[in-house]
C-alpha positions as CSV (number, residue, x, y, z in Angstrom):
1,M,14.9,2.0,8.7
2,L,12.9,-0.8,7.2
3,I,12.6,0.5,3.6
4,S,14.8,3.2,2.0
5,L,15.2,4.8,-1.4
6,D,18.4,6.8,-2.0
7,S,18.5,9.3,-4.9
8,V,16.2,7.1,-7.0
9,T,15.2,8.0,-10.5
10,R,12.9,6.1,-12.8
11,R,12.1,7.0,-16.4
12,F,9.6,5.8,-19.0
13,G,11.0,6.9,-22.2
14,K,11.3,10.7,-22.0
15,T,9.0,10.9,-19.0
16,V,10.6,11.0,-15.6
17,A,8.1,9.4,-13.2
18,V,10.4,9.5,-10.1
19,K,13.2,12.0,-9.8
20,D,16.1,11.8,-7.3
21,L,13.8,10.5,-4.7
22,T,15.1,9.9,-1.2
23,L,12.9,8.4,1.5
24,A,13.4,6.2,4.6
25,L,10.6,4.7,6.6
26,P,10.8,2.8,9.9
27,A,8.9,-0.3,10.9
28,G,5.7,0.1,13.0
29,E,4.1,2.9,11.0
30,V,1.1,3.3,8.7
31,V,2.2,5.8,6.1
32,G,0.0,7.7,3.7
33,L,1.7,8.1,0.3
34,L,-0.1,11.1,-1.0
35,G,-0.2,13.2,-4.2
36,T,-2.2,14.2,-7.2
37,N,-2.4,12.1,-10.3
38,G,0.9,11.7,-12.0
39,A,2.9,12.5,-8.8
40,G,4.9,9.2,-9.0
41,K,3.1,7.3,-6.2
42,S,2.4,4.0,-8.1
43,T,5.9,4.0,-9.6
44,T,7.4,4.5,-6.2
45,L,5.4,1.5,-4.8
46,K,6.5,-0.7,-7.7
47,L,10.1,0.2,-7.1
48,M,9.7,-0.7,-3.5
49,A,8.1,-4.0,-4.5
50,G,10.9,-4.9,-6.9
51,L,8.6,-4.8,-9.9
52,L,10.6,-2.0,-11.4
53,Y,14.3,-1.3,-11.4
54,P,15.5,2.3,-10.8
55,D,17.5,4.0,-13.6
56,A,19.6,5.6,-10.9
57,G,19.8,5.3,-7.1
58,V,19.3,2.4,-4.7
59,V,16.2,0.8,-3.1
60,R,16.7,-1.4,0.0
61,L,14.5,-3.4,2.3
62,E,16.8,-3.2,5.3
63,N,20.0,-4.4,3.7
64,K,18.5,-6.2,0.7
65,P,17.3,-5.1,-2.8
66,P,13.5,-5.7,-3.1
67,R,13.8,-8.5,-5.6
68,A,15.9,-10.5,-3.1
69,A,13.3,-9.8,-0.4
70,R,10.0,-10.5,-2.2
71,G,9.0,-13.0,0.4
72,E,8.8,-10.1,2.9
73,I,6.8,-7.7,0.6
74,A,3.0,-7.8,0.1
75,F,1.9,-5.6,-2.9
76,L,-1.6,-4.8,-3.7
77,P,-1.7,-2.9,-7.1
78,E,-4.2,-0.3,-8.0
79,R,-5.8,-2.6,-10.6
80,G,-5.3,-6.0,-9.1
81,Q,-6.0,-8.9,-11.4
82,M,-6.9,-12.4,-10.4
83,Y,-8.4,-15.5,-12.0
84,E,-12.1,-15.0,-12.4
85,W,-12.9,-18.5,-11.3
86,L,-11.1,-18.1,-8.0
87,D,-13.2,-18.3,-4.9
88,P,-12.1,-18.0,-1.2
89,K,-11.6,-21.8,-0.8
90,A,-9.5,-22.1,-4.0
91,A,-7.6,-18.9,-3.2
92,K,-6.6,-20.2,0.2
93,S,-5.0,-23.2,-1.4
94,L,-3.4,-21.2,-4.2
95,F,-1.9,-18.5,-1.9
96,S,-0.6,-21.1,0.6
97,T,1.3,-22.7,-2.3
98,L,2.6,-19.4,-3.7
99,Y,3.6,-17.6,-0.4
100,P,5.3,-19.5,2.5
101,D,4.2,-16.6,4.8
102,F,0.5,-16.9,3.8
103,R,-1.7,-17.4,6.9
104,P,-4.9,-19.4,5.9
105,Q,-6.6,-18.9,9.2
106,R,-6.0,-15.1,9.1
107,F,-7.3,-15.0,5.5
108,D,-10.6,-16.6,6.7
109,E,-10.7,-14.1,9.6
110,L,-10.2,-11.1,7.2
111,L,-12.8,-12.4,4.7
112,A,-15.3,-12.6,7.6
113,Q,-14.3,-9.2,8.9
114,L,-14.5,-7.6,5.4
115,E,-17.8,-9.5,4.7
116,V,-16.5,-11.1,1.5
117,P,-19.0,-13.6,0.1
118,R,-18.1,-17.2,-0.5
119,R,-18.4,-17.1,-4.3
120,S,-16.1,-16.7,-7.3
121,L,-14.5,-13.4,-8.2
122,A,-16.6,-13.4,-11.4
123,Q,-19.7,-13.2,-9.2
124,M,-18.4,-10.4,-6.9
125,S,-19.1,-6.7,-7.1
126,K,-16.2,-4.2,-7.4
127,G,-16.3,-3.5,-3.7
128,Q,-16.3,-7.2,-2.8
129,R,-13.4,-7.9,-5.1
130,A,-11.4,-5.0,-3.5
131,R,-12.0,-6.5,-0.1
132,F,-11.1,-10.0,-1.3
133,L,-7.7,-8.7,-2.7
134,L,-7.0,-6.8,0.4
135,A,-7.6,-9.8,2.6
136,A,-5.2,-11.8,0.4
137,A,-2.5,-9.2,0.8
138,L,-2.9,-8.7,4.6
139,A,-3.1,-12.5,5.2
140,R,0.6,-12.6,4.4
141,K,3.0,-12.1,7.3
142,A,5.1,-9.6,5.4
143,R,7.4,-6.9,6.6
144,L,6.3,-4.3,4.1
145,Y,2.7,-3.9,2.8
146,L,2.3,-1.7,-0.3
147,L,-1.3,-0.9,-1.0
148,D,-2.0,1.2,-4.1
149,E,-5.4,2.9,-4.0
150,P,-7.3,0.2,-2.0
151,L,-10.1,2.7,-1.3
152,G,-10.5,3.9,-4.9
153,G,-13.9,3.4,-6.6
154,V,-15.6,1.6,-3.7
155,D,-18.5,2.8,-1.5
156,L,-18.2,4.4,1.9
157,I,-19.1,1.2,3.9
158,T,-16.4,-0.8,2.0
159,R,-13.9,2.0,2.7
160,D,-14.7,1.8,6.4
161,R,-14.3,-2.0,6.4
162,I,-10.9,-1.8,4.6
163,L,-9.6,0.8,7.0
164,A,-10.7,-1.2,10.0
165,A,-9.0,-4.3,8.6
166,L,-5.7,-2.3,8.2
167,V,-5.9,-1.2,11.8
168,S,-6.6,-4.7,13.1
169,E,-3.6,-6.1,11.1
170,W,-1.0,-3.5,12.4
171,R,2.2,-5.0,13.7
172,E,5.2,-3.2,15.2
173,D,7.7,-5.1,13.0
174,A,6.0,-4.1,9.7
175,T,5.5,-1.0,7.6
176,Y,2.2,-0.3,5.9
177,L,2.3,2.1,2.9
178,L,-1.0,3.3,1.6
179,S,-1.4,5.4,-1.5
180,T,-4.9,7.0,-1.6
181,H,-6.8,10.0,-2.9
182,E,-9.3,9.5,-0.1
183,V,-7.1,11.5,2.3
184,A,-9.8,12.8,4.7
185,E,-11.3,9.3,5.2
186,A,-8.0,7.5,5.7
187,E,-5.9,10.1,7.6
188,G,-7.1,8.8,11.0
189,I,-5.0,5.7,10.6
190,F,-1.8,7.4,9.4
191,D,1.3,7.7,11.6
192,R,3.1,9.5,8.9
193,A,2.2,11.4,5.6
194,V,4.6,11.5,2.7
195,F,3.6,14.0,0.0
196,M,4.8,13.6,-3.6
197,K,4.8,16.1,-6.4
198,E,6.3,15.7,-9.9
199,G,8.2,12.5,-8.8
200,R,9.7,14.0,-5.7
201,V,9.0,13.9,-2.0
202,V,8.1,17.5,-1.0
203,L,7.1,16.8,2.6
204,N,7.6,13.8,4.9
205,V,6.0,14.5,8.3
206,S,4.5,12.6,11.2
207,A,0.7,12.9,11.6
208,E,1.3,13.8,15.2
209,E,3.4,16.8,14.2
210,L,0.6,18.0,11.9
211,R,-2.0,17.6,14.7
212,A,0.3,19.5,17.1
213,R,0.2,22.4,14.6
214,G,-3.6,22.2,14.5
215,Q,-3.5,20.9,10.9
216,S,-5.1,17.8,9.4
217,V,-3.4,15.7,6.8
218,A,-6.1,16.8,4.3
219,Q,-5.3,20.4,5.1
220,A,-1.6,19.8,4.6
221,F,-2.4,18.0,1.3
222,R,-4.2,21.1,0.0
223,E,-1.5,23.5,1.3
224,V,1.6,21.5,0.1
225,L,0.3,20.3,-3.3
226,A,-1.9,23.2,-4.4
């Protein structure tokens, strides 16, 4: 398994965001991390990214803790922040310095595919900024891609472009974990769906198995999390 969490718990004061969570995911899959607000999805992604430590349990990227494997993890937070003056040209230089695995040519290709304008972030719309940040994340040759709500708050055309970019970037040696509330729109790219409720995984199932039952991921979402 590429990424695994073994009996992981994470608290914020008296609030338990993730409780005794066990999950293992192989390379080569696009995984939907699904749940209602407050289910623990963002906390789980941050634990995988090494931005949070578990209060109990162990997180591993293959045989390493995430903080020792940050060069293999690309994380796109739900509210990604970046310098407002940054434009694609300056970003390419900055990211090439920050990340040894950053691929400048691939970044240019993704910017073109996602139709990101050649202007500063301050001059971009919300959808353009979302596409810019996604291009920056996918331009890294990581092993684990953690994308927190990349489809949130953007128009339908932008969502289609983002999903197409994810499909084009797929590699068999990497895992792509996508947290989203736009289940019906995104489910076509999922190899697996992981449903969370109250900080726990309540169902981990392949999309193929759901389809064999005659059930969509969106239908399973309603059934499992209602």
